[in-house]
VEXDREN-582992 format. One line per 3 residues: number of its first residue (from 1); their letters; for each residue x, y, z of C-alpha. Coordinates in pm, whole numbers, plus 32768, in hexadecimal, padded with zeros to 4 digits. Layout:
residues N
NUM	a	X Y Z  ... .
This chain:
residues 598
1	msg	857C AD6F 7911  84F8 AEA3 785F  84AC AF42 79A7 .
4	gqs	860E AF08 7A1B  869A AF96 78DD  85C3 B0C9 78FA .
7	etk	8638 B101 7A5C  879A B0D8 79E5  8767 B1DC 78D5 .
10	igr	86CA B2CB 79CD  87F1 B29B 7AB7  88E6 B2DA 79A2 .
13	rgi	8831 B416 793E  8837 B48E 7AA4  89A8 B44F 7AB9 .
16	ava	89DE B509 7972  8911 B631 79ED  89D2 B635 7B32 .
19	all	8B17 B62B 7A73  8AA6 B751 799B  8A47 B81A 7AD1 .
22	lta	8B96 B7D4 7B73  8C48 B839 7A37  8B86 B97E 7A23 .
25	sal	8BD1 B9C9 7B8E  8D41 B989 7B54  8D40 BA6E 7A26 .
28	all	8C92 BB78 7AF0  8D99 BB5C 7BFD  8EAF BB68 7AFD .
31	rpa	8E32 BCA3 7A50  8F21 BDD3 7A5E  8EF0 BE9B 7B9F .
34	paf	8EC0 C015 7B94  8FF1 C0EF 7BDB  8F63 C157 7D2A .
37	sqe	8F12 BFFB 7DAE  8FDF BF54 7EBD  9110 BE9E 7E39 .
40	tel	919B BE19 7F7D  9134 BD11 806D  9057 BD70 818F .
43	rge	9151 BCE1 8281  929F BD77 82CD  9322 BED1 8273 .
46	vse	925B BFA7 8180  9326 C041 8067  933C C1B7 8037 .
49	sai	92AA C19D 7ED8  916C C102 7F64  9152 C218 8066 .
52	lad	9186 C31C 7F55  9078 C27E 7E7B  8F87 C279 7FA0 .
55	qqr	8FCD C3E8 7FE8  8F8F C43F 7E7B  8E44 C384 7E7F .
58	kar	8DD7 C43D 7FB7  8E38 C58A 7F19  8D66 C53B 7DE6 .
61	qlr	8C41 C4E0 7EBF  8C66 C622 7F86  8C73 C6F2 7E48 .
64	aqg	8B45 C639 7DBC  8A89 C66B 7F00  8AE4 C7DE 7EFE .
67	sld	8A6D C808 7D99  8922 C75E 7DED  88EE C841 7F13 .
70	qtp	8929 C97A 7E42  8867 C909 7D09  86F3 C96C 7CE8 .
73	paa	85F6 C852 7D01  85A9 C856 7B8E  8715 C83E 7B2F .
76	aqn	8745 C72F 7C30  8634 C660 7B89  86D4 C689 7A33 .
79	tap	882B C629 7AB6  87BC C4F4 7B74  88AD C3D5 7B4E .
82	tty	8850 C2DC 7A45  880D C16F 7A91  893F C09A 7A92 .
85	qps	895F BFC6 795A  8A36 BE8F 7989  8B3D BE4F 787F .
88	spg	8AF6 BCDC 7882  89D9 BBF8 78ED  89DF BBAF 7A5D .
91	avp	8ABC BCDE 7AB7  8A59 BDA2 7BEB  8AB2 BF0C 7C43 .
94	ddd	8BC6 BF59 7D3F  8B65 BFB6 7E9C  8BE2 C11A 7E76 .
97	qta	8B15 C14C 7D35  89C7 C0E9 7DC6  88CF C1F7 7E0A .
100	gat	8907 C29A 7F53  8A50 C1F1 7F96  8B24 C2D6 8069 .
103	dsi	8BF1 C1E9 813E  8D5E C19C 80FB  8DD8 C03D 80C2 .
106	fdq	8EB8 C078 81EE  8D9D C0D9 82DB  8D44 BFEE 83F5 .
109	pqv	8BF2 BF35 83DA  8AD1 BFCC 8496  8A7D BF29 85E1 .
112	tdd	8918 BF40 8659  8939 BEA9 87AD  8A70 BF69 881C .
115	plv	8A20 C03D 8952  8B3A C12D 88F3  8ABE C15E 8790 .
118	dtk	8A6F C2CC 87CF  8BD3 C312 8840  8C94 C3BD 8729 .
121	apa	8DEE C33C 86E1  8F00 C443 86D2  8F5F C4B6 8578 .
124	kpr	908F C401 84F2  91B3 C4E1 848B  91E4 C4FC 8317 .
127	rps	9315 C446 829A  9402 C507 81B8  93D0 C4E0 8046 .
130	taa	94C5 C3F9 7F98  94AC C4C0 7E57  9502 C601 7F10 .
133	qra	962F C557 7FAD  96A1 C4E3 7E54  9679 C646 7DD4 .
136	rda	9751 C6CE 7EEE  985B C5C6 7EB0  985F C617 7D3C .
139	ksa	987B C78A 7D86  9999 C756 7E7E  9A51 C67A 7D84 .
142	aka	9A2A C782 7C76  9AB6 C891 7D5B  9BDB C7B9 7DCB .
145	ntk	9C4A C773 7C64  9C77 C8E3 7C08  9DEE C8F6 7C48 .
148	tad	9E80 C978 7B00  9E16 CAA4 7A35  9DE4 C9DB 78F4 .
151	kkk	9CEF C8E5 7997  9C26 C9E1 7A5D  9B36 CA44 7945 .
154	akk	9AE9 C8E2 78CD  9AB7 C85B 7A2A  99EA C988 7A8E .
157	kag	98FC C948 7969  98E8 C7D8 79BF  98A4 C833 7B29 .
160	eat	9791 C928 7AC3  96F1 C821 79E3  96FF C71F 7AF5 .
163	dgt	9676 C816 7BF2  9559 C873 7B03  94F6 C70B 7AC7 .
166	tta	950E C698 7C2D  946D C7D5 7CB3  933F C7AB 7BCC .
169	att	930F C647 7C3F  9353 C680 7DAC  929E C7CC 7DDA .
172	atg	9150 C72C 7D8D  91A2 C606 7E6B  9214 C6EB 7F82 .
175	dqa	90DE C7C6 7F5C  8FF8 C698 7F60  90A0 C602 808E .
178	daa	9099 C750 8141  8F29 C778 80EA  8EDE C625 8180 .
181	atd	8FAA C679 82B4  8EF3 C7C4 82CF  8DA3 C714 82BA .
184	ddg	8E0A C61B 83C5  8E86 C72A 84AE  8D55 C7FF 847C .
187	snr	8E25 C93A 843F  8E26 CA28 8319  8F9C CA56 82EA .
190	rav	903C CA94 8197  910A C969 8123  9281 C9A4 8102 .
193	tid	933A C89E 8039  949F C831 806B  94F4 C89A 7F08 .
196	svd	9483 C9FE 7F4A  957A CA0D 806C  9692 C980 7F95 .
199	kqk	9656 CA8D 7E8E  9695 CBA5 7F84  97E4 CC55 7F52 .
202	ldp	98E7 CC27 8063  9958 CD5D 8118  9AC9 CD91 80B8 .
205	gqe	9B16 CDE5 8221  9A99 CC91 828F  9B6D CBC1 81A6 .
208	rta	9C3E CAB8 8249  9DAA CB14 827E  9EDE CA4E 82CC .
211	sie	9F26 C9E9 8431  A002 CAC2 850E  A0F1 C9A0 8544 .
214	gqk	A138 C997 83CF  A1AF CAFE 83BC  A321 CB4F 83D4 .
217	vkp	A387 CBF2 851C  A4A8 CCE7 850E  A5BF CC6A 85F3 .
220	edd	A63E CD4D 8707  A785 CE04 86D0  A801 CD90 8825 .
223	pfa	A728 CC78 88B7  A7F8 CC77 89F9  A7E3 CDEC 8A3F .
226	apg	A74F CE57 8B8C  A5D7 CE8B 8B62  A5C8 CF90 8C77 .
229	vkv	A4C8 CFE5 8D81  A3C9 D0FA 8D5C  A3E9 D1EF 8E7E .
232	gtf	A301 D315 8E4D  A363 D3B9 8D06  A4BC D315 8D03 .
235	vfr	A53B D1C3 8C8B  A629 D143 8D99  A732 D03F 8D38 .
238	ptl	A803 CFC4 8E5F  A92B CED5 8E4B  A9C8 CE1F 8F72 .
241	eqg	AB16 CD6E 8F57  ABB6 CC96 9062  AD02 CBE1 9041 .
244	fta	AE63 CBA7 90BC  AFAD CC39 9048  B101 CB9C 9076 .
247	tsn	B20A CCAA 9053  B382 CCC5 907C  B36C CE31 90F5 .
250	ads	B237 CE7F 91BE  B25F CFFC 91DC  B324 D041 9098 .
253	sst	B454 D0D3 9144  B5C7 D094 9148  B5A0 CFDE 9296 .
256	gks	B45C CF25 9243  B42B CDB4 9298  B357 CC9D 9208 .
259	avl	B1F7 CC5C 9282  B0A8 CBC0 9231  AF96 CCC5 9231 .
262	set	AE20 CCB0 9235  AD92 CDB2 9144  AC2B CE2A 912F .
265	alr	ABC4 CF20 9021  AA72 CFC3 8FF1  AA25 D089 8EB5 .
268	fta	A8E4 D120 8E32  A850 D203 8D2B  A701 D2B5 8D32 .
271	tsd	A67E D343 8BEB  A54F D425 8BD5  A420 D3C5 8B06 .
274	wre	A3A1 D521 8AB7  A2FB D59F 897E  A3D0 D6DA 8982 .
277	nsa	A526 D719 8A1A  A5F4 D603 8AB8  A6AE D5A5 8BF3 .
280	lvt	A7B6 D4A3 8C45  A839 D430 8D97  A966 D347 8DB5 .
283	gyg	AA25 D2C4 8EDE  AB0D D1B8 8F62  AB96 D13D 90AC .
286	qfr	ACB8 D050 90F0  AD19 CFAB 9238  AE57 CEE5 9277 .
289	nsv	AEAD CE10 93A5  AFD1 CD27 93DF  AF8C CBB4 93FF .
292	sge	B0FC CB64 942E  B246 CC14 9405  B277 CD8B 9423 .
295	kin	B163 CE3F 94DE  B08A CF0F 93F6  AF3E CFA8 9456 .
298	daq	AEC9 D0C5 937B  ADA1 D142 92B4  AD6C D235 9198 .
301	gri	AC4E D2A7 90BE  ABB2 D3B8 8FEC  AA56 D42E 8F8D .
304	egq	AA0D D526 8E78  A8D3 D5B7 8DDC  A89B D671 8C97 .
307	lnv	A768 D736 8C27  A72E D7AC 8AC1  A621 D8B3 8A87 .
310	dld	A5BE D93B 8933  A564 DAAA 8946  A4D3 DB90 883E .
313	nel	A58A DC1A 870E  A67C DAF5 86E1  A6FF DB24 8842 .
316	rai	A75C D9F9 8917  A7C0 D9E3 8A85  A897 D8CE 8B1C .
319	akl	A8C2 D8AA 8C94  A9A3 D7B1 8D49  A9D9 D75D 8EB6 .
322	gye	AAB8 D654 8F4E  AB57 D5CF 908B  AC87 D4EC 90AD .
325	aap	AD3C D452 91D4  AE7C D385 91BF  AFB2 D352 929A .
328	esa	B0F9 D3EE 922C  B1BB D2FC 9152  B2FB D26D 91E5 .
331	ssp	B3AB D2C6 909E  B33C D433 90AB  B453 D539 90CB .
334	dai	B3A4 D5B9 9206  B381 D45F 92A6  B3F2 D452 9411 .
337	agv	B4D6 D337 947F  B4A4 D277 95C2  B328 D291 95D9 .
340	tsq	B224 D187 9614  B13F D22E 9515  B16E D34A 9422 .
343	plr	B093 D481 944C  AF3D D47B 93A9  AF15 D56C 9289 .
346	qtv	ADB7 D5EB 9240  AD4E D6B8 9112  AC0E D775 90CD .
349	dgs	ABF0 D802 8F6F  AAE8 D8A0 8E98  AAC0 D95E 8D53 .
352	lgl	A9BD DA1F 8C8C  A9D9 DA54 8B17  A915 DB02 8A04 .
355	eks	A92A DA9A 8899  A8AF DB69 8772  A8AA DB23 85FC .
358	igk	A890 DC39 84FC  A89C DBA9 83A1  A9DA DADD 8388 .
361	mhy	AA78 DB8B 84B2  AA6A DAE3 8608  AAB0 DB93 874F .
364	alt	AACF DB06 88AE  AB16 DBB1 89F9  AB52 DAD8 8B2B .
367	gav	AB95 DB34 8C93  AC1D DA2C 8D82  AC75 DA10 8EF3 .
370	shd	AD3B D8F7 8F99  AD8D D8E5 910C  AE87 D7EC 919F .
373	fyg	AEA6 D7AD 9314  AF7D D6AC 93C8  AF5F D5E3 9503 .
376	dae	B06F D5A4 9603  B182 D4A4 95CC  B18E D395 96DC .
379	ltd	B2F0 D33A 9744  B360 D1E7 97C5  B3A4 D275 9921 .
382	gts	B237 D2DA 9944  B262 D44B 98FC  B1D8 D507 97D0 .
385	isq	B24E D618 96E8  B15C D723 9674  B13D D75E 94FC .
388	kdr	B061 D892 9508  B169 D96A 9465  B130 D8A5 9323 .
391	nnt	AFC0 D901 9308  AF7F D9DC 91D7  AE73 DA47 90DE .
394	lyt	AEA0 DA6F 8F68  ADBF DB5E 8EA3  ADCC DB55 8D28 .
397	atl	AD14 DBEE 8C01  AD38 DB5D 8AA3  ACC7 DBF3 8958 .
400	rtg	ACB6 DB16 8823  AC78 DB84 86BD  AC41 DA87 85A7 .
403	yei	ABEF DA8A 8435  AB2D D968 839D  ABD9 D901 825B .
406	spa	AAE8 D7DE 823F  AA01 D72A 8331  AB23 D63D 8375 .
409	ltp	AC40 D738 839E  AC47 D86E 847B  AD9A D90C 84C8 .
412	fte	ADA5 D9E9 85FC  AE7F DAC5 86D3  AE6C DAE1 884B .
415	vel	AEE6 DBDC 894B  AEEE DB97 8AC2  AF18 DC8A 8BDF .
418	grr	AF1F DC27 8D4D  AF87 DC67 8EB0  AFF5 DB6D 8FBA .
421	vyd	AFBA DBE0 9120  B03D DB2B 9254  AF74 DB2A 9393 .
424	qrl	B0AF DB9B 944D  B163 DCBC 93A7  B2B3 DC36 9426 .
427	dad	B309 DACA 945A  B3D6 DA37 957A  B51A DAB2 94D3 .
430	dfa	B492 DC12 9491  B463 DBE8 9318  B340 DC8F 9269 .
433	rss	B2B7 DB71 9195  B195 DC22 90E5  B1C4 DC4C 8F6E .
436	krf	B136 DCD2 8E28  B0E1 DBE8 8D0C  B0E3 DC17 8B94 .
439	gar	B0B6 DB1E 8A7A  B083 DB23 8901  B02E D9FC 8822 .
442	agl	AFC6 D9A8 86BE  AF15 D86A 8661  AE1A D7B1 858B .
445	eld	ACC5 D721 85D9  AC64 D5E3 851F  AB03 D560 84F4 .
448	mgd	AAEE D438 8407  A9E6 D37D 84CA  AA4A D231 8563 .
451	kls	AB78 D218 847D  AC45 D333 8511  ABEA D441 860C .
454	gef	AC8B D51F 870F  AD8E D635 870E  AEFE D67A 8744 .
457	svg	AFC6 D7B6 877C  B129 D830 87B9  B1A1 D973 8853 .
460	wlr	B257 DA11 8977  B208 DA1E 8AEB  B2A4 DB03 8BEE .
463	eal	B27A DB48 8D63  B33D DC60 8E06  B352 DC53 8F83 .
466	dds	B32E DD8C 9054  B477 DD48 9109  B591 DDC2 902D .
469	rlp	B67F DCC5 90C8  B5BF DBAA 9025  B5E7 DB6A 8EAE .
472	tia	B4BD DB74 8DC3  B422 DA29 8D5E  B403 DA26 8BE3 .
475	gps	B409 D92F 8AC4  B355 D8A2 8995  B1EC D83A 89C2 .
478	vna	B15A D707 8915  AFF3 D694 893E  AF30 D588 8884 .
481	dlk	ADF3 D4C0 88A0  ADB7 D3EA 876B  ACF1 D2AE 871F .
484	wsp	AD25 D1E6 85E1  AC66 D0B3 856F  AD19 D00D 8448 .
487	erg	AC10 CEFC 8438  AAD7 CE8C 84EA  AB1D CE0E 864A .
490	tti	AC72 CEB7 8665  ACB0 D004 8713  AE00 D0B1 8739 .
493	glt	AE21 D1DF 881D  AF30 D2E0 8851  AF36 D3D0 8976 .
496	gkt	B038 D4D3 89CE  B047 D5D3 8AE4  B134 D6E0 8B61 .
499	eve	B129 D73E 8CD1  B1E6 D82B 8DB3  B246 D785 8EFB .
502	ttt	B292 D870 9018  B366 D827 9149  B3BE D8BB 929B .
505	tag	B522 D83A 929D  B60E D954 92F8  B6AE D9F9 91CA .
508	qsg	B5E3 D938 90C8  B4BF D9B4 8FF3  B432 D86A 8F79 .
511	dil	B42D D7AB 8E2D  B368 D76A 8CF0  B2D8 D60E 8CC1 .
514	ysg	B287 D58C 8B64  B1A4 D45A 8B66  B14E D38B 8A34 .
517	rlt	B082 D24E 8A1B  B032 D172 88F0  AF14 D07E 8926 .
520	ger	AE7C CF6D 8852  AD42 CE9F 8878  ACDC CD7C 879C .
523	qir	AB99 CCB8 87AB  AC17 CB5D 874E  AAC0 CAC3 8781 .
526	anl	A978 CB4A 87FF  A9D1 CAD4 895F  AB4C CAF6 8950 .
529	tan	ABFD CC47 8951  AD73 CC89 894E  AE10 CDD3 89B9 .
532	sal	AF70 CE5C 89C9  B01F CF9F 8A25  B172 D042 89FE .
535	gld	B1D2 D169 8AD5  B2EA D268 8AD0  B31B D377 8BD7 .
538	wrd	B42C D47A 8BD0  B46E D561 8CF7  B550 D68F 8CC1 .
541	ytg	B5CA D73B 8DFE  B5E0 D8B6 8DE9  B729 D955 8E4E .
544	sdg	B7F6 D817 8E1D  B841 D70A 8D20  B784 D606 8DE7 .
547	hdm	B67E D534 8D3A  B5B1 D3F8 8D68  B538 D306 8C5E .
550	ils	B425 D20C 8CA9  B3D5 D0F3 8BB5  B2AA D00F 8BE7 .
553	aea	B200 CEF8 8B27  B0C0 CE3B 8B6F  AFF3 CD27 8ACA .
556	glt	AEAC CC8E 8B3B  AD84 CBB1 8ADF  AC19 CBB9 8B49 .
559	wwl	AB40 CA86 8B11  A9CE CAC3 8B4A  A913 C99A 8BD8 .
562	nry	A7CC CA4C 8B92  A755 CBB1 8B70  A785 CBF6 8CE1 .
565	agv	A8C4 CB42 8D4C  AA1A CAFD 8CBE  AB7A CA93 8D18 .
568	ttr	AC92 CB8E 8CE0  AE0B CB75 8CF4  AF32 CC54 8CA1 .
571	vrt	B0AB CC68 8CBE  B169 CDAE 8CEB  B2CC CE25 8CFE .
574	ekl	B34B CF80 8D5A  B4AA D009 8D6C  B529 D15F 8DDB .
577	tsn	B682 D1D4 8D73  B70F D31A 8DFF  B859 D3D3 8E08 .
580	lpg	B80B D435 8F6D  B87B D349 9083  B788 D260 9133 .
583	rdy	B66E D273 903A  B690 D142 8F56  B59D D021 8F84 .
586	tan	B4F9 CF03 8EC6  B3A2 CE72 8F12  B306 CD3C 8E72 .
589	svy	B1AB CCBF 8EC7  B0A1 CBC0 8E64  AF30 CBED 8EA9 .
592	lgl	AE09 CAF9 8EA0  ACA9 CB5A 8EFE  AB34 CB47 8EC4 .
595	kvq	AA71 CC66 8E29  A8FB CC97 8E47  A82D CDA6 8DA2 .
598	r	A6C7 CE16 8D81 .
């Protein structure tokens, strides 16, 4: 009985001792862990804080190892680490605090029987520091919040304080991590932290700017204008128009009949692209053929070039040269009745002028030559009538003197002297048709930019024929070439011209023709343009009271499908009234066509 009780007491004591040991072990396990110990499970993803702590521990070990290597032996003995003293009974030191511990808690266990144990694993790339990333985010947030002038100073100070705190904490971490990476790589490179890069000032020229798409683009003045083609040093802009005209009077004569005509028109301009001086070439050609009705088959056209050259001492030279070919109009005073086609009239003209400015005075001297020659008239019976006796050449010299009141207004006077010479001294009726020419005009030049520009003049014009039996052609002279733009997209033009028309009709000298034309153009929309014209011609026959008056009106629309093609249409009416027999006529027409340009 006593023996059993003693055994029971011993068993109870053993149980009590075991319970005390278990309790001590549990307390040891529950003691607070150092700041650098592992706080995550060994399985699964390792947190960045654990990696950072491990890198700090390695950096401390490296610094301690470096100090031991550089310390003399005596000093090393005095600075030997002291023996670990547990804070409580039964406590044991951490693995990383034991003498000679150099391995990381994240290192793989050593394998003794691995045949590839001598093979070195490649160095793992260093992961970016979380603290450095937080510092960059804080710095970016501080910079983004500096929008107003009142908040700039406060937020700048807060940003500097934040940068100072985070930089102090992260620089050491970055240096330690870089030192460990340097030791693993075996290189001796100087560590560069992310914070040191962030502190560098940004080059003002490399600052980010707004996108090109966000900038405002200036709209074109005329988005449907011909872009042109580069040909050498010229910009060539051709226009081709093809359409059909229904008219009540195909040849604009007193005996004209209705017809449907196919019309083809080609126009072009070529402008020089020179640094100095300038040149301009213009031309047109028009071809008409009958589709039904009265037979019409004719062509006409003109080409003209102008060259402007700036010389020394405010001297400027202007040269012009042109060629024109057109059939004689059926309403002309010299038109021949009973022909299948009127004679072709060809004109070659040219001029050379010099302009000089001395202070507010402007001088211009221009010499011009114009030669007209005619083809034969084809009669209905197959014969022809020669028109060589009508061939003549006109030589003129014009002197202009102007005074500049202001850059916008320059009044001027002009004197013209000339001589008309016929190829044949006497015509078929033995009349000497050559003549002397004299003209005087006074006018005003206007230069108000796009608002108003041009000139107009009035005066007197006279041509005295060599044959005393023929009266002198004389009368008032009116010339004008003005352009007025009352508002953007609207242009109004006024042209006026006075011409002397000669004739070979027996006993007659000729006439003076006054031509005036008022035009208007309105850009209704960017791709829709309206145009209109009013015309008035007055012909005064010399030596009689005969006269002709021609009134005309025209209106049209052009709708551009794109920049290169458009649809155009126009209506026109023309009426000639004369006190001479057999000259009155009326012609109405409608046109529809397609226009292409480049």
